[in-house]
C-alpha positions as CSV (number, residue, x, y, z in Angstrom):
1,D,0.0,0.0,0.0
2,D,1.0,3.6,-0.4
3,R,2.1,5.1,2.9
4,I,2.4,8.5,4.5
5,G,4.7,9.6,7.3
6,H,5.5,12.9,9.0
7,V,8.7,14.4,10.4
8,E,8.5,17.3,12.8
9,V,11.5,19.6,12.8
10,K,11.8,21.4,16.1
11,Q,13.9,24.3,17.4
12,N,16.2,23.0,20.2
13,N,15.7,25.9,22.6
14,G,12.6,27.4,21.3
15,T,9.0,26.9,20.2
16,K,9.3,26.9,16.5
17,S,8.7,23.8,14.5
18,A,7.7,22.6,11.0
19,I,6.1,19.4,9.8
20,V,7.2,17.7,6.7
21,T,5.0,15.1,5.0
22,I,6.6,12.2,3.2
23,C,4.5,10.1,0.8
24,Q,5.8,6.7,-0.5
25,K,4.2,4.8,-3.3
26,A,3.5,1.1,-2.9
27,A,5.8,-1.4,-4.5
28,F,3.9,-3.3,-7.2
29,G,3.1,-6.9,-6.5
30,L,1.9,-9.7,-8.7
31,F,1.7,-13.3,-7.3
32,I,-0.2,-16.4,-8.5
33,S,-1.4,-19.2,-6.3
34,D,0.2,-22.0,-8.4
35,N,3.4,-22.0,-10.5
36,S,2.9,-25.4,-12.1
37,L,-0.1,-27.4,-13.0
38,C,-0.3,-31.1,-14.2
39,I,-3.8,-31.9,-15.5
40,T,-5.4,-34.9,-17.0
41,K,-6.2,-35.2,-20.7
42,D,-9.9,-34.3,-20.1
43,A,-11.4,-30.9,-20.8
44,Q,-11.4,-28.9,-17.6
45,T,-11.3,-25.6,-15.9
46,H,-8.8,-24.4,-13.2
47,T,-9.0,-21.3,-11.2
48,V,-5.8,-19.3,-10.4
49,E,-5.8,-16.8,-7.6
50,V,-3.8,-13.7,-8.5
51,M,-2.7,-11.4,-5.7
52,N,-2.0,-8.0,-7.1
53,N,-1.9,-4.3,-6.7
54,T,-1.4,-3.5,-10.4
55,D,-3.2,-4.1,-13.6
56,F,-2.1,-7.2,-15.5
57,D,-2.7,-9.3,-18.6
58,V,-2.8,-13.0,-19.0
59,L,-0.6,-14.1,-22.0
60,I,-1.0,-17.4,-23.7
61,A,1.3,-18.4,-26.5
62,E,-0.4,-18.2,-29.9
63,E,0.2,-21.8,-30.7
64,D,-1.5,-22.9,-27.4
65,Q,-4.6,-20.7,-27.8
66,S,-6.4,-23.6,-29.6
67,W,-6.5,-25.6,-26.3
68,I,-6.2,-22.9,-23.6
69,S,-8.5,-19.9,-22.9
70,V,-9.0,-17.5,-20.0
71,N,-12.1,-16.2,-18.3
72,E,-11.7,-13.4,-15.8
73,L,-14.0,-13.7,-12.9
74,P,-15.3,-10.8,-10.8
75,N,-13.1,-9.5,-8.0
76,T,-13.5,-11.2,-4.6
77,K,-14.1,-9.3,-1.4
78,A,-10.4,-9.4,-0.7
79,L,-9.0,-6.1,-1.8
80,D,-6.2,-7.2,-4.0
81,C,-7.3,-10.7,-5.2
82,K,-8.5,-11.5,-8.6
83,L,-9.6,-15.0,-9.8
84,V,-8.7,-16.0,-13.3
85,E,-10.4,-19.1,-14.7
86,I,-8.3,-21.0,-17.2
87,V,-10.1,-23.4,-19.6
88,F,-8.3,-26.4,-21.1
89,S,-9.8,-28.4,-23.9
90,E,-9.4,-32.2,-24.0
91,N,-6.1,-33.5,-25.3
92,T,-7.1,-36.0,-27.9
93,T,-3.5,-36.4,-29.2
94,Y,-1.2,-39.2,-28.2
95,Q,1.5,-36.8,-26.8
96,P,1.4,-34.7,-23.7
97,R,1.0,-30.9,-24.1
98,Y,3.0,-28.2,-22.4
99,S,2.5,-24.5,-22.1
100,S,3.5,-21.5,-20.1
101,I,0.8,-19.0,-19.1
102,V,2.3,-15.6,-18.2
103,F,0.6,-13.1,-15.9
104,K,2.3,-9.8,-16.9
105,Q,1.9,-6.3,-15.4
106,K,0.5,-3.8,-17.8
107,D,3.0,-1.0,-18.5
108,G,5.6,-2.7,-16.2
109,D,8.0,-5.6,-15.9
110,L,6.5,-7.8,-13.2
111,T,5.6,-11.3,-14.3
112,E,4.5,-14.6,-12.9
113,T,4.4,-17.8,-14.9
114,L,2.2,-20.8,-14.6
115,Y,3.7,-23.9,-16.3
116,V,1.1,-26.4,-17.6
117,T,1.5,-30.1,-18.5
118,Q,-1.6,-31.9,-19.9
119,E,-1.5,-35.7,-20.1
120,Q,-1.9,-37.4,-23.5
121,T,-4.6,-39.8,-24.6
122,D,-3.1,-43.3,-24.1
123,V,-3.0,-45.6,-27.1
124,I,-2.0,-49.1,-28.2
125,I,-2.1,-49.5,-31.9
126,P,-1.2,-53.0,-33.2
127,E,0.3,-53.3,-36.7
128,Q,-2.2,-56.0,-37.3
129,N,-5.2,-57.2,-35.3
130,E,-5.1,-60.8,-36.5
131,Y,-2.4,-63.4,-37.3
132,S,-2.5,-66.9,-38.7
133,I,0.3,-69.4,-38.0
134,E,1.0,-72.9,-39.2
135,A,0.1,-76.0,-37.2
136,I,3.7,-76.6,-36.4
137,G,4.0,-73.3,-34.5
138,G,6.9,-71.0,-34.7
139,T,7.9,-67.5,-33.9
140,L,5.6,-64.6,-34.7
141,I,6.7,-61.0,-34.3
142,I,3.8,-58.7,-33.2
143,N,4.6,-55.0,-33.7
144,F,2.6,-52.2,-32.1
145,E,2.8,-48.5,-31.2
146,T,2.1,-47.2,-27.7
147,N,2.8,-44.1,-25.6
148,D,2.6,-45.9,-22.3
149,T,4.1,-48.9,-20.6
150,V,2.3,-52.2,-21.3
151,S,2.0,-55.7,-20.0
152,Y,0.8,-58.9,-21.7
153,V,-2.0,-61.2,-20.7
154,F,-2.6,-64.6,-22.4
155,D,-5.9,-66.4,-22.4
156,C,-4.3,-69.8,-23.3
157,D,-1.3,-71.8,-22.4
158,W,0.1,-72.4,-25.9
159,I,1.3,-68.8,-26.5
160,S,4.3,-67.5,-24.7
161,V,6.7,-64.6,-25.1
162,S,10.3,-65.0,-25.7
163,D,11.4,-61.4,-26.3
164,I,9.8,-58.1,-25.5
165,N,10.9,-54.7,-26.7
166,N,9.0,-52.1,-24.7
167,S,9.5,-48.7,-26.4
168,E,7.5,-46.2,-28.3
169,F,7.4,-48.8,-31.1
170,G,7.0,-52.1,-29.1
171,S,7.2,-55.7,-30.3
172,L,7.0,-59.1,-28.9
173,S,7.9,-62.5,-30.3
């Protein structure tokens, strides 16, 4: 807050005095309630509390504006508190998304940054959905793509795994 103080200058051996008033401007402050946010892939809304005594803008990188938007909510009863609602659309891609949302003082240099990570949609995509093998058996290589760790469950005792390559492009034989 701005503040005001007074200094009285007095004559040592007399009755004369003068009062000097000193006014000091408040230091600008801009603080957010969270500095990082990890969210699920689902569409959702998250509210950020912004403590401030200066006007500010919420900046979202142009390339992220397709999945992040901002709603400013009315001021609360707290003097210097503003709620900002950030809306995230569902992540239907197979990769996580990352963004930085900057709260920047208008006509000034103060900033606070909210780092966002949104989970991906998990996927397992087999190269083929059906295989035929000869009656004598043998080795079959099954290739698939995934963006998560996987395990294998067999519903019969005549299939077994001899080698597993768990990576972005997995295979088992």
